[in-house]
SEMIMAR-204097 format. One record per residue: x, y, z of N, C-alpha, C, O in turn; residue in one letter. Coordinates in steps of 0.1 Angstrom, whole numbers, padded with zeros to 4 digits, always signed. Layout:
<figus>
XYZXYZXYZXYZA ...
</figus>
This chain:
<figus>
-0089+0038+0147-0076+0033+0143-0074+0018+0147-0067+0011+0140X -0082+0014+0157-0080-0001+0160-0086-0009+0149-0082-0021+0148X -0095-0004+0141-0101-0011+0130-0090-0015+0120-0090-0026+0115X -0081-0005+0117-0070-0008+0108-0061-0019+0114-0056-0028+0106X -0059-0019+0127-0050-0029+0133-0056-0043+0132-0049-0053+0131X -0069-0044+0131-0076-0057+0131-0078-0062+0116-0080-0074+0114X -0077-0053+0107-0079-0057+0093-0068-0065+0087-0056-0063+0091X -0071-0075+0079-0060-0083+0073-0057-0077+0059-0065-0071+0052X -0044-0078+0055-0040-0074+0042-0047-0082+0031-0050-0076+0021X -0050-0094+0034-0057-0103+0024-0072-0098+0022-0077-0100+0011X -0078-0091+0032-0091-0086+0030-0091-0074+0021-0101-0071+0014X -0081-0066+0021-0080-0053+0014-0074-0055+0000-0078-0048-0009X -0065-0065-0001-0058-0067-0014-0068-0068-0026-0066-0062-0036X -0078-0077-0025-0088-0078-0037-0094-0065-0040-0098-0062-0052X -0097-0056-0030-0103-0043-0033-0093-0034-0041-0097-0027-0050X -0080-0035-0037-0070-0027-0045-0070-0032-0059-0070-0024-0068X -0070-0045-0061-0069-0051-0074-0081-0046-0083-0080-0042-0094X -0093-0048-0077-0106-0044-0084-0105-0029-0087-0109-0025-0098X -0101-0021-0078-0101-0006-0081-0092-0003-0093-0095+0004-0102X -0080-0009-0093-0070-0007-0103-0075-0013-0117-0073-0006-0127X -0081-0024-0116-0085-0031-0129-0097-0022-0135-0098-0022-0147X -0105-0017-0127-0116-0008-0132-0110+0004-0139-0117+0009-0148X -0099+0008-0135-0092+0020-0141-0082+0016-0152-0074+0025-0156X -0082+0003-0156-0073-0001-0167-0058-0004-0162-0050-0005-0170X -0056-0005-0149-0043-0009-0144-0043-0023-0140-0054-0030-0141X -0032-0029-0136-0031-0043-0135-0027-0047-0121-0021-0039-0113X -0029-0060-0117-0024-0065-0105-0009-0065-0104-0003-0064-0094X -0003-0067-0116+0012-0067-0117+0017-0053-0112+0027-0052-0105X +0010-0043-0116+0014-0029-0112+0012-0027-0097+0020-0021-0091X +0001-0033-0092-0001-0032-0077+0010-0039-0070+0016-0034-0060X +0014-0051-0075+0026-0058-0069+0038-0050-0069+0046-0050-0060X +0041-0043-0080+0053-0035-0082+0053-0024-0071+0063-0021-0065X +0041-0018-0069+0040-0007-0058+0042-0013-0044+0049-0007-0036X +0036-0025-0042+0038-0031-0029+0053-0035-0026+0058-0033-0015X +0059-0040-0037+0073-0044-0035+0082-0031-0033+0090-0032-0024X +0079-0021-0040+0086-0008-0038+0084-0003-0023+0094+0000-0017X +0072-0003-0019+0069+0003-0006+0075-0006+0006+0080+0000+0016X +0073-0019+0005+0076-0028+0016+0089-0035+0015+0093-0040+0025X +0095-0036+0003+0107-0045+0002+0104-0060+0001+0113-0068+0000X +0091-0063+0002+0087-0077+0001+0087-0082-0013+0083-0074-0022X +0092-0094-0016+0091-0099-0030+0077-0106-0031+0069-0107-0022X +0075-0111-0044+0062-0117-0046+0059-0129-0037+0047-0131-0033X +0069-0137-0035+0067-0149-0026+0063-0145-0012+0054-0151-0006X +0069-0134-0007+0066-0129+0006+0052-0123+0007+0044-0124+0016X +0048-0116-0004+0035-0110-0005+0024-0122-0005+0014-0121+0002X +0027-0132-0013+0018-0143-0014+0017-0150+0000+0006-0154+0004X +0028-0151+0007+0028-0157+0021+0019-0149+0030+0012-0154+0038X +0021-0136+0029+0013-0127+0038-0002-0128+0035-0011-0128+0044X -0005-0129+0022-0019-0131+0018-0025-0144+0023-0036-0145+0028X -0017-0155+0021-0021-0168+0025-0023-0169+0040-0032-0176+0045X -0015-0162+0048-0016-0163+0063-0026-0153+0068-0028-0153+0080X -0032-0145+0060-0041-0135+0064-0036-0126+0075-0042-0124+0085X -0024-0121+0072-0017-0113+0082-0025-0100+0084-0031-0094+0075X -0025-0095+0096-0031-0082+0099-0021-0072+0094-0010-0075+0091X -0026-0059+0093-0017-0049+0088-0005-0047+0097+0006-0045+0092X -0007-0048+0111+0006-0047+0119+0016-0058+0116+0028-0056+0115X +0011-0070+0113+0020-0081+0110+0026-0079+0096+0038-0081+0094X +0018-0075+0086+0022-0072+0073+0033-0062+0072+0044-0064+0067X +0031-0051+0078+0041-0040+0078+0052-0043+0088+0063-0038+0086X +0050-0052+0098+0061-0057+0106+0071-0065+0099+0083-0065+0102X +0066-0072+0088+0075-0081+0080+0082-0072+0069+0091-0077+0062X +0078-0060+0068+0083-0052+0057+0095-0043+0061+0096-0040+0073X +0102-0039+0052+0112-0028+0054+0108-0017+0045+0110-0017+0033X +0102-0007+0051+0097+0004+0044+0107+0011+0035+0119+0014+0040X +0104+0014+0023+0113+0021+0014+0118+0034+0020+0110+0042+0026X +0130+0037+0018+0136+0049+0024+0130+0062+0018+0130+0073+0024X +0124+0061+0006+0117+0072+0000+0102+0073+0003+0095+0082-0003X +0097+0065+0012+0083+0065+0015+0078+0078+0021+0067+0083+0018X +0087+0085+0027+0084+0099+0033+0081+0109+0022+0076+0120+0025X +0085+0106+0010+0082+0115-0002+0067+0113-0006+0063+0121-0015X +0060+0104-0001+0046+0102-0004+0038+0113+0004+0038+0113+0016X +0032+0122-0004+0025+0133+0003+0011+0134-0004+0008+0128-0014X +0003+0142+0002-0011+0144-0003-0021+0139+0007-0018+0133+0018X -0034+0140+0003-0045+0136+0012-0051+0123+0008-0052+0119-0004X -0055+0115+0018-0063+0103+0016-0074+0104+0026-0071+0106+0038X -0086+0103+0022-0098+0104+0030-0097+0118+0038-0101+0118+0050X -0092+0128+0031-0092+0141+0037-0081+0144+0047-0081+0154+0054X -0072+0134+0049-0061+0136+0059-0048+0135+0051-0046+0127+0043X -0039+0145+0054-0026+0145+0047-0017+0134+0053-0015+0133+0065X -0013+0125+0044-0005+0113+0049+0008+0117+0056+0012+0110+0065X +0014+0128+0052+0026+0132+0059+0024+0137+0073+0034+0139+0080X +0011+0140+0077+0009+0145+0090+0003+0134+0100+0000+0137+0111X +0001+0122+0095-0004+0111+0103+0007+0107+0113+0018+0104+0109X +0004+0107+0126+0013+0105+0137+0015+0090+0140+0026+0086+0143X +0005+0082+0138+0006+0067+0141+0013+0061+0130+0008+0061+0118X +0025+0055+0132+0033+0049+0121+0025+0038+0113+0027+0038+0101X +0018+0030+0119+0011+0019+0112+0000+0026+0103-0001+0022+0091X -0008+0035+0108-0018+0041+0100-0012+0049+0089-0017+0048+0077X +0000+0055+0091+0007+0062+0080+0011+0052+0069+0010+0055+0058X +0016+0041+0073+0021+0031+0064+0009+0026+0055+0010+0024+0043X -0002+0023+0062-0014+0018+0054-0018+0029+0045-0022+0026+0033X -0018+0041+0049-0023+0053+0041-0013+0055+0029-0017+0060+0019X +0000+0053+0032+0010+0054+0021+0006+0044+0010+0005+0048-0002X +0002+0032+0013-0002+0022+0004-0015+0026-0003-0016+0025-0016X -0024+0031+0004-0037+0036-0002-0034+0047-0012-0040+0048-0022X -0025+0056-0008-0022+0068-0017-0015+0063-0030-0018+0068-0040X -0006+0053-0029+0000+0048-0041-0010+0042-0050-0009+0043-0062X -0019+0034-0044-0030+0027-0052-0038+0038-0059-0042+0037-0070X -0042+0049-0051-0050+0059-0057-0043+0066-0069-0049+0069-0079X -0030+0068-0067-0023+0075-0078-0022+0066-0091-0024+0071-0102X -0020+0053-0089-0021+0044-0100-0035+0044-0107-0036+0045-0119X -0045+0044-0098-0059+0044-0104-0062+0056-0111-0070+0056-0121X -0056+0067-0108-0058+0080-0114-0049+0081-0127-0050+0092-0134X -0042+0071-0130-0034+0071-0143-0020+0077-0142-0014+0079-0152X -0016+0079-0130-0002+0085-0128+0008+0075-0133+0007+0063-0130X +0018+0079-0141+0028+0070-0146+0036+0063-0134+0038+0069-0124X +0039+0051-0136+0046+0043-0125+0059+0050-0120+0061+0050-0108X +0066+0055-0129+0079+0062-0125+0076+0074-0116+0085+0077-0108X +0065+0080-0117+0061+0091-0107+0055+0085-0094+0058+0091-0084X +0048+0074-0095+0042+0068-0083+0054+0063-0074+0053+0065-0062X +0064+0057-0080+0075+0052-0072+0086+0063-0071+0094+0064-0079X +0084+0070-0060+0093+0081-0058+0108+0077-0058+0111+0066-0053X +0116+0086-0062+0131+0084-0061+0135+0074-0072+0147+0071-0073X 
</figus>
């Protein structure tokens, strides 16, 4: 878990973009998901990318969506709703939303509530 704490949002973001683009989705859709989950606007997301914020800093700047707890299911074989470490759970929420987009789930279903 300490690996997640040391990772930067900027190092993972291009991987999210590449995964989605391979599946016919867009960076704009990724941004929509990030805005929904974190409450950050595009300027704040850009600032986090530019400053190479670690995940603790990135989620520390965020206000998690009140419906984030509705994100359920498994990521890497672990149910996101059962993860006890709040930071790891937040990162996995984002991973799960990206996976759902990549699998072609409609945006209105990805963005709970």
